[in-house]
N, C-alpha and C positions, 0 to 999 in steps of 0.2 A: 572683573566686576562682581562683587559678592551678590549672592541672592538675597534680596530684601523683602521677599514676600511675607516674612514673618511679621513685618510691621503692620500688615493688615489684620493681625489677630486682635480680638476684642480687649486684650490687655491694655492696648494703647489708645490714647486720645489724639486729636489732630495736632495738638501742641507738641506731643512727643515726636511725632512723625516729622514735624517742621524742625524740631531741635536737632534730630538725627541728620536731616539733610543739610542744615546749615553747618553743623560741626563737621560733617564728612567733607564738605567743600573747603572749609577753613583748614582742616588737617591736611588735605591734599596739597593746598597751597603753602602751608607753613611747616609742617613737620614730617610729611610722608618720606620715609626712607632716610631721614636725616641721621647722620652718624658722626660723632665727634670723639676724638681720643680722650680728651679731658672731660670725664664724666661729671665731675662736680660742676664745671662751668656749663656743661650742657644742661644739667638739671636746673641751674639758676636761670639760664636763658629760657628754658621751657616754662618754668614757673612764671617768669615775667611775661612771656608771650600769652600764656593761658590767662593770666590776670588781665592784661591789656585787651584780650579778645572778649572779656566778660564771662568766660567759661568757669572760672573758679568760684564765682558767686553761687553756682549751682551746688558745688561741693560744700560750701559753708552753710547754705540754706538761709533761713530767715533769722538766724541768730538765737533762736529759741528751741533748736533741736528738730524743727519741722523741715525735713528734706524729702524731695520727690525721689523716691527709690527707683522708680522706673526711669526717670531722667538720668540719674546717676549711673544706672546699669547700661543704658543706651550709650552714654558718653564714654564709659570705660571700654565697652566693646568697640566702639568706633575708634577711639584713640589707640587701643591695643592693636587693632587691625592695621593701623598706619604706622605706629611707632611705639614699641614697648616702653621706652623711657618716658615718653609723653604721658602714657597711661599711669606710670609710676608717679610722676610729678603731680598729676591731677589728684590721684587717689590719696597720696600722703598729705596733701593740703587739707583734704576733708577729714582723714583719720586723725591727723595731728591736732586739728582744731575742734573735732567733734565734741570732745569732753567739755570744752569751754562753752560751745553752743548749748549743751544740754545742762550743765551744772554751774557754769561760771556766773559770777556776780555781774551786775550791770557795768561796773568799772572794768572788769576782766574783758567782757565782750567788746566794750567800746575801745579798749586799748589794743586788743589783738585781732579780732575778726575782720574789721575793715581792711587792715593791712594784708591779711591772708588772702582775702578775696581780690584784692588789687594785684597780688603777686609781688608785694613789697616785703613780706616777711615769710620765711620758709618755717613750716611746722613739723614737729616730730612727736611720735607716740612711744614712750619709753616704759615698756612693761616687762619684757623678758630679761632673765638673768642667767648666768652660766648654769645654775642648778634649778632654775625655775622658769620653764618655758610654758608648756601646756599646764603644768602643775603650779598654778599661781599661788596656791597656799604655801608653797615652799619658799616664798620670797624672803630675802635676807636684807635687802637694802632697807635701812631704818631711818625714820624721821622722829626726832625727839623734840617735844615742845620745849621752848626756851624763851621766856619773856613774851614778847609780842610776835613771835614767829617760831620757825622750826629749823632744826639743824639736821641736814641729810648726810649720811655716811653709807657707802656701799658701791655697788657696780650694777650696771645694766649692759646687756650685749645684744647683738643682732638688731641694733636700732637703725631703721631706715631713716635716711637724711641725717644720720649721725655725722658730724663734722661740718655740715653746711647749714643746719637749721639755726634760726634765730632764737627759737625757744623750744622747749621740750615739755610735754605733759608727762610727769614722772610719778610712778606708783611706788610708795614706800610703806614699810610696816610701822604703824603707830601704836599698836598693842592694845587697842580697846577690847579686843577679844581674840581667841586663838584662831589660827588658820586664816582663811580668806576674809573673815569678818573684822580683822584688825589691821586693815590697809587703808591708807588715804592717798589722794591724788593732789599733786601740786604743779603749778606752772613755774618752770625754772628757765630764766633767760640765759642765753649762751654766754653772756659776759658776767654771770654771777661768780664772785669769788668762791673758791672751793670746788668749782665744777671744771672738769677737763675732759677732753677727748683722749682716752687713754690709748686707743689703738684703732687704726682703720682696717676694715675687713674687706678683702677682695673676693668677689663671687664669680661663678662661671658666666653669669650674665651681669655685666658691670652695672652696679647701682651704688650710690653713696650709702655706706653701712659702717657702723662703728661700735666699739665698746666704750662705755662712758664711766667715769669715776667721780664720786662725790666724797669729798674729804672736808668736813666741817663746812659744808655748803649751807649758808643761811638763807631762808626765804621767808618773807613776811607771812603772817597769818592770812592776809587777804588773798594770797596766791593759792591757797587751798581750794580745791574744787569739790563742792558738796560738803556734807558733814564729815567730821572725823570718824574714821572707821568705815566709811562708805565707798572706799576706793574700788573695791571689787565690783560693786554696783555701777560705779562710774565706768570702769573698763568694759564690762559686759554690755552695758547700754550703748556705749560707743561702737564696739565691735558688731553689735546687732544691726546697727545702721548700715555698715559697710561690708558685712560678710557676703551677702548676696552679690555684691558688685564684683567680688573676686571671681565668681563664676562667669560673670559677664566679660571680664578681662580674658579669661581662658577662651571664652567663645570668639573673641576678637582674634586671638592668636590662631585658633583652629580654623576660622574662616579664611584667614590670610594663607595658611598652609594649604588648605583645600583648593582655593582659587589658583595657587601657583601649581599644584599637583595636576589639576585637571587641564590647565593650559599646557603644561609640559607634555602630559600624556597624549594630548590631542595632536601634537606636532612632532614628537620624537619618533623618528624612523627606526624601525628594527625588524629585521628579517622580511623585508618587503611590505611591511605595514606599519601602522603607528602603534606605540605602546598602548593606546586606548583601545585598539582592536582586539587585544587579548582578553579572554574571559577572566582570567586572574585579576587583571587590572580593573575590569569592570565590577567585579565582585568587591574589590577593595574600595573602590570609589563609592559603591552603594553603602558599604559599612560606614565609611567616613561621613557621608551626608546624613545617614540616619542617626548616627551618634550626635552630630551637630544639632540636628532638629530636636532630638530628645532633650539635649542639654538646654536649648533655648526655651523649650516649654517649661522645664523645671525652673530655670532662672527667672523667667518673666512671670511665672505663676507666683513665685515667692515675693517678687517685687510688687506685683499688683495687690497681693494679699496684705503686705505690709503697708502699702498706701491706703488700704481700706481700714487700717487699724487692727488687723488681725495679728495675733502672736505667730511668728513664723520660725521659731526655734528649729523645728524639725524640717520644714520646707527649705529654709536657707541652708541647713546642713546637707540636705539632699542635693540641692542645686550646686553647692560649692564642691561636694565630693564627686558627683557625677561629671560636672563640667571640666574640672581640672584633670581628672583621670581620663576622660574622653579626649581632651585636647592633646594630652601626652601621646596617646595612641594615634590620633589623626596626623600629628606632626611627624611622628616616627614613621608612619606609612608614607607620608609625602617625601620625607628624606629618602626612603628606600626607592621610591620611583625615580628620584633624580640620580641615584647611583653615586658614583664618585663625585659629581658636582655638589651633591648635597652636604658633603663633609668638608668642603673647602671653606676655610675661615672667611667670614664676611658674607657668604651666600645667604639669601633670605631664610631658607629653611634651616640652615645651620644656626643662625641667630635665634630663630624661633625655638629650636631644640634646646638651646641653653636658657632661653627666657621662660619657658613653660615649667621647667623643673621645680622652681621655688614656689610656684602657686600651689603645688600639692602639700606644701609644708606650712607656709605662713597663714596667719589668722585661723590656726587650727589645722593640724595635719589630717590627712584622709582617715587615719585611724581614730582620731579624736572625733571627727564627724560621724564615723560609724557608731561610736559610743553614744554620742548625743541623739542620734536617730533612734537607736535601740532604747535608750532611756525614756524618750518621749513616747515611743510606742508602748512600752511596758507601763508607763504612768497612765496612759489613756486606757489601756486594757484594765488596769486595776480600778480606775474610776468607773468604767462601765459595769464592772462586776459589783462594785460598791453600790451603784445607784440601783442595780437590779435587786440587790439584797434588801435595800431600803424599801 
């Protein structure tokens, strides 16, 4: 049983505590420990279950970009603690539809968002390319205006839900300006001619992932999100909503590993005592617990600040960086305590060991978060000096 004393922090309101309690009970009954060999089918099933349970409505928000960040974070932490694929399914419905919530026309919103919220349509966010991951300005996928629409040509890769999504929010170069300023965003339905799933990609922690190809793929002008050339703004605004929640997912994985480790250490007999009786074990448990609490404070500080309308570029990056790195360390320590059991395929901590690794990379690798934090710190320092000089 995970320690939930953090829910008493002033970051949360009564509705957040009630939401966590309800979802925890639902997840325990529906998805806890669920494992299926067919990952695509498992994801489809989870999306449908989450939609029927009413949980995906939180990921979509009010349809105008207003999303309760603390609620999203609590939900991702809870789902990740029970089932990593359930967290993935929930998060991708939000990320994949977020740009529509923020920048879509009334018709776009009416056509896509209710189906996403009900779990009837699977969403995907297609930004990365073979040579343009963190460096969005290096994007090569192009969209050329043609008549009353655009024609897309190029590739995307590392696309979550690739191969099972019903639609993709795709970012392509439209050339209004050089670099990141000449990119636009489009909704591309999976059955659009000229679109194909070029390759499925297998990961150490199975998730639906693919490389996409666009070859003369025509989309109507009404499928563009926001103004032409504002795709980078669309992408960053969408990621800003969900980046803090990656930290929350890492928290869920870490809490699961810690709970398993302390339970195992308390019962594992060794040299006439339990593993927990050794001071080395106690020191490690102390480090793990402290890291988890520190990550929770950073995560829910960022979530609370965003819900207050505060810019959280630095705080979200700190939370994402620390929580994912911390979770990797906690899970590794838990696996070490289990010894040989911990590396047996299918064991809880072995699964967590594979699950956590990707979180240190996607939605901005740790090194990118470091650059963001430093940039914000230096920008703030320069602004202070400028105000003093004035």
